[in-house]
C-alpha angles and dihedrals in degrees: 000000000000102000141005146169118200126176145162120194146171124202133193113196097162121134092018093296134117122218122166141179116192139167121193142167129204099166114101111229131176115235102020118187112164142140121219108204116177130164146163093196137356090272098036103069148123123209123184126177117200129195113175130163138151146165135200093289109028144017141190132204123192126179134166126183142191121190132180131189120189107188144009121294092030128118137194118190147171122201136172149147131194130192128203134170131216136185093190130060113267137195116223128203118194134183139160146140149181137217118197132190131192139144120258113267096026091109090224123182122207124181137181130178133173124176139171117203131187102222099202090074103003091248114170104231096179138354134184120182133172138168127188144162128084091273083080114068115266094358123131117243091240134029147112142250133195139181132192128174130165136196099021107172117236109188115220125248097060145082120243131205125207115200126188137170142163132180143170131197140146138211098202133036110182091155098040091225115146115238117224141193130195130175147111147249123211137173137162135180135199138169119280103259118250116244110268113251091227090054090051091052092048094056098069090040091054091045091052091050091052091050091050091052091051093055 
């Protein structure tokens, strides 16, 4: 990892005001095992648990989160981006998901996004995006979303950026029931394996056998 920005925050913009609690980190550390726990009340909070480590060949990033919003004009959010460089080809595995809960009529908005971008040409390698809650048209007030993809090829000679975010908020609380989200993001990378020497030797042998059968 060469650069990152990680943050969890809660915001109260009710009654024309603006109150915020935020915790962030922009100092790359290896390993990095931290919990960001911010709140404006027991039911207006954002908790994020990070577990990040890497070496010259491989790396792993684990994050789980739990956010709660109690009333209208409040927000709980998680945001981050990480950059790493590689001279060799890598294989990338990604996974994540979110579960969200709210009462009908609260006009809740839930959002998740995860993206991997090759910075040398801004190519989008992978993207997962989901919105939910009945604040979005035709969406149920509660639900879940998950993504999982293995063996994405990252060609060497470039830097890559991983971006992730999730948030929940609501504009109406007739029932006074807090809306919540919980979920996780995960990715890991490793070198593309070299062809096995035995496999290389078997290819010409198999080709010769096919040729003999054809004669």
